[in-house]
N, C-alpha and C positions, 0 to 999 in steps of 0.2 A: 592426646591425639584423638581426633574424631574417628568415626567409623570409616569414612572415606580415606583418610590417611593411613589407617591400619591396613585397609585393603591394598593401598598402594605400596606399603612397605612389604607386605607378603607377595605381592606380584613381582616386585623388584627382586626380592630375594630368590623367588622361584626362577626368575630369568637369569639371575647370576649363576645359579646352579646349573641351569640349562646350558648356559654359554661355555661351561667348562669343557664340554666333550663334542663340540659341533664343528671344529675347524678354526684355523687361525689366519686365513688369507687376508682378511681386513687389517690384521695388525702387521703383516708383512708389508702391505701397501702403505700404511701410515708411517712405517719406519723408513720406507723408500722416500716418502715425502720429507721426513726429517733430514735425510741426506741431501736432498735438493736445497732445503733451507740452509744447511750447513754450508754448502758450496756457494749458495747465493751470498751469504754474509762473508765468506772468505773473500770472494770476489770484490764485493763493495768496500770491505774494510781495507783492502790492499792500499788504496790511496790514502785512506785516513791515518793508518798506522805509519805510513812513510811520509806523511805531511811534514814533520819536522826537518827530515832530510831533503825532501824535495823543495820545501820553501826556502831552505838555506841555500841550496844550489841555484835556484832561480830567482831568488830575492823576492819571494812572494809576501804580501801584507796579509793580515787577517781578512781584510776585505776581499782580496784576490781568492784566498781559500774559500771564503764564503760564496763567491760567484761560481767556483768550480763545484763545490758541494751542492750548491743550490740548483745548478744545471741538472744533476741527477735527479734531484727530488721533484723537479717540475715534470719531467718526462715520466718518471716513476709513477707519480700522482695521476697523470692522464692514462697511463697504461693500466693502472688498477681498474679504471672504469672500462675502457675500450677492451682491455684483455679479458674482463669479466664477461662483457657481451660476447666476445669472440669465442671464449671457452663454452659458454652456454650454447653457442650455435654449432661449434665443430666437435666439441668433446674434450675431455682433459687429456687423453692419451697422447694424441698428435699435438695438441696445443702446447702442452708443458714440454714435450720433446723438442719442438722447434724453438721454444723460448730459451731453453737451457743451452742449446747449441749456439743461438745468437748472442746471448750475453757472455758466453765463454770465449767466443772469437773476439768480441769487442774488448773484453778485459785483456786479453793477450796483446791486442793492438795498442792498448794504452801504454805499453812499454815503449812505444815510439813517440810519445808525446814530447814536445820541447817548449811549450809556452802555455800561458794561462788559456788562450783560445783552444789550443789542441787538447789540453786536458779537459776543458769544459765540454768540448765536442764529444770526446770519448765517453765521458761521464753521462752526457745526455743520452747517448745511444745505449749505454749500459742500463740506465733507468728503464728504456723501452723494453729490454729483454727481462729484467728482473721484476717488472711489475706484474708479470703473469703468475708468479710463484703463489702468492697468498690467495687469490681468487680461485686459482686451480686446486690448491690444497683444501680450502674451505668447501668447494663444490664436491670434491672427492669424499671428504668426511660426511657431508650430508647424504651422499649416495650410499656410503658403505657402513655407517654406524647407526645403531639405535640411540635413543635419547640419552639413556643413562651412561653410555659409553663415550658420548660425543665430546664432553669436556676434557676427558683424558686424551682423547685422540687429538684434539686441537692442541693440547699441552705438549704432547710428543712432537708434532711437527713444527710447532712454534718455538719449541726449546732449541730447535736447530739454529735460530738466530743467535742465541746466546752462546752455544757451542761453537758455531762458526766465528763469532767475534772473538771468543776466547782463543781458538786456534790461530786466527789471524794475528792476534797480538803477540802470541808466543813465536809463531814459525816465520812470519813475514820478515821481521827485522833480522832474524838469523840468516834467512836466504839472502837479504839485501846486503848484510855485512859480508858474507862469503862470496857472493857472485855479483853483486850490484843490484840497485832497486829495479832496474828494468827486467831482470831476470825473475824477480818476484811476481811481477804481473804475468809473465808467461807460465810460471809454475801454477799459479792460482787459477788461470783460465783453463789449463788443461784438465782439471778435475771434472768439469761438466761432461767430458766425453766418456769418462768412466761411468758416471751416473747414468748416462743415456742407455747403456747396455743393461743395467739393473732395471730401469724403468720399463722399457719395452717388454721385458720378460715378466715383471711382477704385475703390472696393471693392464686390466681388460675391464670393460663394463660389466657390472654385477651380474646381469642376467646372461651374459655370454662368456663368463670367465671359465676357462677349462679346468681350473683346479678348486672351484668352490663346491662344496657339498651342497645337496639340497637342504640339509639341516641348517647350514650356516645361512644360506640364502633366505630360508623361511624365518630364521631367527631375526635377521636384519629388517626384513620387511614388516614383521609384526611389531618391532620396537620403534619404527619411525613414526613420529608424532604429526607429521604433515603430509598431505597428499603428494603425489609424484609430479603434478603439473598444475600450473595455474591456469585459470580459464581464459585469460586474455593474451593477445599477441600484439606485436608492433607498438604503435604509438599509444593505443588504448592501454597496454600493460605499463608503459612508462607513466602515463597520467595517473593511473591508479596507484602506482608505487609512490610517486611524489606527493599524493595526498595522504599517505599512510603515516601516522605519527610515529610508529615503530621504526620506520626508515629514518626519520629525522632524529629520533633519539640515538640510534646507532651512529648516524652520520656525525652528530655533535659530539657524541662521546669519544669516537675515535679522533676527530679533528682536534679535540682539546687534550688527548693524552699522547698521541703519536709524537708531537714535537718534543716531549720529555725525552723519548728514546733517541730521536735524532740528535738531540743536543749532546747526550752523553756518548752515543756512538761516534759521531763525527768529531766532536771537539775534545774528548777525554785525552787522546794521546797529545794533542797540541797544548791542552791545559796543563798536563803533567810536565810537558817541556818548558812552557813559558812561565808558569806560576810556581811550580815546585822544583824546577831545575833538573828534571830527569833526563838522562842520556837515552839513546835509542836501546841500549842494553837494559837499562832499568825499566824502560817502558815494557820491554819484552817480559821482564820479571814480574810486573805488577799490573799491567793494564788488563789482564785477562780476568782478574778476580771479580770485578762488577758483572761480568758476563755470565760467570758461574752462579752468582747470586741470582741474576735474572732467570737462569735456567731452573733453579730451585723454585723461584716464583711462579714459573709456568706450571710446574707440577703441583704447587701448593694450591692454586686456584682450581686446577683441574680436579684434584683429589677431594678438596673440601666441597666443591659444588656437587660432585658425584655422591659423596657421602650424605649431603643434605637431601638429595633427590631420593636416594635409597631409603631414607628415613622419613619420608612422607612429605617434604617440601616440594612445592610446584617448581617445575624446571626454571621458569623465568625468575621467580622469587629467589631461588637459590643463586642464579647468576649474579643478580643485582646485590644481594646481601654480601657476596664475596667482593664486589666492586666498592661497596660501602666501606668495608673494613680495609680493603687494599690500598684505598687512596690516602690513608693516614701515614704508612711508612714513607711515602714519597716526599712528605714534608721534611723528612730528615736531610734531603739534599741541600736545603736552603743554607744551613751553616757550614757546608763543606768548603765554600770559598773563603771563609774567614778564619777557620780554625788554624792553630799554629802548625801542628804536626801534619805532614802529608799522609801518614798512615791512618790517623783519625779521619782525615778527609776521605780517604779510600774507603774506610769502613762505612761512613755516612752514605757515600755514593753506592755502595753495595747494598745498603739497607733500602735505599731509594728505589733501586732498580729491581730489587726483590719485589717490593710492593707494585711497581709499575707492571712487571711481568705477569703477576697474578691478575691484575685488572685487565691487562691486554688479552689474556686467554679468554676471559669472559666476553670481551668486546667482539673477539673473532668468532666465538661460538654462537652468539646471539642470532646472527642471520639464518644459520641452520636450525636453530630452535624455533624461529618465528616465521619462516617463509618457505614455500614450496622449493622442491630441489631444483627446478629449471629456472629459478630466479636468484638462487643463493649467490652465485658468482657475481650477478649483476648488482645486487644489494651490497655485497662485500666490496665490489669495484668502486661503487659510488661512494661508500664510506672511505675507502682508500684514496680516492681522488681528493675529497675534502681534507683528509689527514695529510696527504702529500702537499697539497697547495699551502695549508697553514703551516705545515713543517718547513717548507722551502722559505716562506716569508720569515719565519722565526730564525732559520739558520743564517740567512743573509743579514738579519738584524743583530744576531749574536756577533757575526764578524765586525760590523760597524761599531757596536757597543764596546766590544773588547778593545778596539783600537783606541777608543776615547776614555772609557770608564773602568776597564777591566772585567772580570768574570762575575763579580758579585751580583749585578742585576739580572744576568741571565740565569744564575742558580736560583734566585728568588722567584722569578716568573715560572720556571720549570717546576718548582715546588708547589705552587699555588694552583696550577692549571687542573690537576685532577679533581679538585673540589668542585670546579664548575662542570667538569665532564660528568661526574657522579650525579650531580644535581640534574643534568639533562636526562639521564637514564630514569631517575626517579619521577621526574615530571612527565615524561613522554611515553616510555615503554610500558605497554600493557599486554597481558594475555587474558583471553577469555576464561571464565571459571570452568568450563568443560574443555580445557586445553588439550587434554590427551587425545580427544577425538575430533577436534575442530580445526579449521584453517585460520590462523590469525589474520592472513591477508584478506581472506573472504569476509571475516567478521568485521574488520575495520572499514571496509569498503562498501 
C-alpha cells in the first residue's frame, strides 16, 4: 500500500473511532427507511404470492399475468424518474409520507378487483406510489451518511425488499387461506399507516433535526465526498447529466440487472406452482428462502465495500470490484429450471439472488458516491426509469415465452444479464484521482 493509501486507512480508522460516541440518529432514520421498503415489498408481492389462487379463480393465462405485472412496472419505472425530481424539489419528509399513504390506499383497493383490467389498473396506480421509495431512500442516505458508511446504509434499507418479500411469501398465503385473498390486500395495505407515524417522528432535514447532536452533524458533513449542490439548474442540469458517462454507466448497469430481480420476485410463486407442483401452503413454506438469501447479499456487498474502503481502496473502485465478484453467483440461476429436484432448484435460485442483491446494493450506492446531493434522487430516478422499462418488457416477454416454451429461456437470460451490466460499469464509470475532495459531476463536464 502506498503512502496515500496508508493515510486513508488511518483517517478511516480515526473516523470509525470518532463515530462511536457522536449519536445514532442517522441509523434510526435508515432503519425507518428499511421499514418503508419492507412494507413496499409486502404490498407489491401480495398479488404475486396470490397469483396461483387468483389465476385459477379468474382463469388467467401467463400472458394475462404478465400484463397485470407489467402495468405495475411501467408506472413504477416512470415514477422512479418523476418521483426523484419531485423529491429533489420538495424534500424527502413530505414526499415519502405522501407516497406511502397513496400506495397503501391503492393496495387496499386492489382487494375489490374482479378482472384483468381492474387488477392491471390498480397495479398501475400501485407503481405510481411505490416508485418514490428508492429515490427517496437514496437521497436520504446521501444527506445523512459519510462515504464509508453509505454502502452499509444502502444495504440496510435495500434489504427491506428481501425481508418484505419473505414476509409476504409466509404471511399472505396464511391470511388468504383463513380470511380470503381480498382480506390479504386490506391487511398489507394497512401497514403503511403505521409506518407514517414513525417516519414523521424520525425524519427531519439534517441541519434542522431536533435530536441530532452538533458532533454527529459535523461528523456527517466532514465525511461526505461530494458538495451539497450542483452548479446548474433546470434544463442545463439535465443536459449536463445526460452528457455524463457516469450517469450512463449507472443507468445501463441498473437496466441490465433489475430484470433479474423482477423475474424472481414476480414469477417465483407461479413457477413453483406450475413447474414444481407446489400448493399455496408449500409456497408459504419455501418461497421466502430466496428473499433471505438476497437479504444476506445486501449486507455482503455493503460490508465488503466498506471494508475495502477502510483498507485504502477508493470508493468507486470498491463498489465496482464488488459488482465484478457478485455477478458470478447469478449464473447459478441458469440450471435452476432444468434440475430434477425442486429443492436444488430453490438452492440455486437462492445463490443467484444472493449475488444479485450484493450487486444491486452497489448500483444503488453509486449515485450518492458520484453526484451532488441535490441530484442524487434524479440520477437514481433516471436509472430506475430505465430499469423499470426494461424490466416490464422482460416481464411481459416471460409470460409469452412461458406459455409457449416453458421457463428455461427466461432463467437463461436472467443468468446472463449481469455480465453485460458489469461490463457497462467497467467501461463507463470513472472517478477522478482526487476523488475525496472533488466533484465527479463537475470534473466530467
